[in-house]
N, C-alpha and C positions, 0 to 999 in steps of 0.2 A: 584322094580327090585333087583336082588339078585347079588353082587360083593363079591366075595371073591380072596384071594390070599395065598402065602404061605411064609414061613421062607425064604426059598431058592430063591422064585422069588424075595422076598423085598430085598434080599443081593444082587441078580445078578443085579437088579436094580439101587442099588445105595442108598439104605436107609441111612438116617443120623444113624452113630453108637450109639450114644447115644439112640435115640428114639427105634431103633432097640431092644438094651439091654434091654431098659425098656417094650417093648412089649413081649420079652422073658421071662423077670421075669413075666408079667402079666398072661402069657399063663401057667405058671407053671415050668418055669424053664428050663434049658439046656435039659432035659429028653424029651422035646416035639420033635415031629415027624416033621421035617423040611419041608414034603410035605403034611402035613394035611392042609385042607382048612382051611382058617381062615375069618370070615366073617368081611365085612367091617363097620358092626354096632358094632362090638366088639373092633375095631380099633378106632371107634368114642368115645365108652364109656370109654375107656382106655387111648387113647392116643391124642384125641382130634380133631377138626375141620382141623386145618392145616396138620395133618398126612393123614387124609382122603382125603383132596384136593390134596396133592401132589400124593396120592395111583391113584386118578382116573386120574391125569395126565402122570401116569409112565407107563411102560411096566410090571408093576408087577401083574396086574388083571389076572385072569383065565378067565373071561369072559370081552367081549368087554365092556370097560367102556365109551366109546363116548356117546350112551343114557343117562347115568346116570349124565355125567357131564355136556352135554347139557340142561336136567332138571334140574341140580342144579344151573347153571349159569343163566336159564329162572327164576327159582325160586327166586334167591337171587339179581336180577339185580334191582328191585325196591328199594329196602333196600340199595344196593351199590349206587345208584343214590341219594337217599335220605341222606346218609352218604356223599357223596362227596358235595352236596348241602350246607348242614349242615355245612361242614367243610370251603367251599368257602365262606359262609355267616359269619361264626365266624372268618374266615382270613380278610375278609373285615372290619368287627367291630373291630378285633385286630389294624389294620393298622390305621382305625378311631380315636381309642384311643390314640395310639401311636404319632400320627399326632396333635392331640388335647393336648396333654401331652407337647409335643414339644413347640406348640405355647404358652400355658400358662406359661411354663417355660420362654420363650424368653420374654413374655410380664412381665411376674413379674421380670425378670432380667432388663430389659430395663430402670427402673427410676434408679437404682441402677450404671447399666453402665452409663448412662448419668452423673450422679454426680460424679463418679470416673472419668470420661472424663474432666468434670469440673474442679474438684479438682486439677486434674493432670496438665490440661493447667494451672491453677494459679500458681500452684508449678513450671512450667516451665517458666513461666514468670517471677517470682520472682527471680528463679535462674538465667536466662539469665541477668536481671538488675544487681544482685548482680554480677555476671561475669562480665559486662562491668565496675563497680565500681571497683572491684578488679584488673582488667587490667589496670584502668588508675591510681589506687594508685601506681601499680607494676612500671608504667611507671614514674609516679613523684619520687617513690623512686629511681628508676636508674639513673634519671636525677640528683637527688640531690647527689647521690654516686658519679656519676661523675663529678659533681662540686667540691664536698668534695675531691676526689682524685687529681683532678687537684690542687687543692690548696695546697693540702699535697705534692704533687710531685714539685710544685713552691718553697714552703717552705724548703723543703727537699734539692731541688737544691741549693739554695741559702746558705742553711747552710754547704751543702757539698763543695761548691765551695770556701767559706769561710775557712773551716778546711782545705781543700787542699792548698790553698794560704798559711796559717798559717805554714804547713808543709814543704813547699818548703822556706819560709821565714826562717824559724828555721834552717833549712838543710843548707841554704846558710850562715846564720849569723855564725852558727858552722863550716862550710866548709871554710870560708873565714876570720875569725876572728883569733884572736891569739890562738895558741895552748896551749895546758895546760902547756906545757915547757915553752914556751914563758911567760906565765901568771906567772910562778914561779919565775922568774928572775927580 
């Protein structure tokens, strides 16, 4: 069955500008008659399957494209089903591969993860024990410091009292004793 179109029909139907320009160049350039029929086989040979599929589904054909489109869909349906089945099978295989890879990775990491957890647990226990020991040492230090501070304060308080008493005694002696003039006499 013969299917034809024209450059004007293609432009009016909204053909892709880039593909339209390429077809014009394959037809010999801008000098081509815009209303001259173009065979769909020429489009297939020069622009490819996708452009002919678009042509059959568009309003750019001179003849009714419905019978040709129906025949094309019937002829390609088995190949399309086989492609879709192959794609689905390949996708299932890919997912199985990804799942197997993830499982293998988890299983490979598991011993290392357990060893890591054991090591960190041991280290955490050692840290907790050291922390308890450090807190005990800090409390002992604080108790010793408090005892030493109390002893220091007692010593300095006694010495300070003695010093203050000596100052008072000296001042009394000076203030109640003979004056310098009396001493001179």
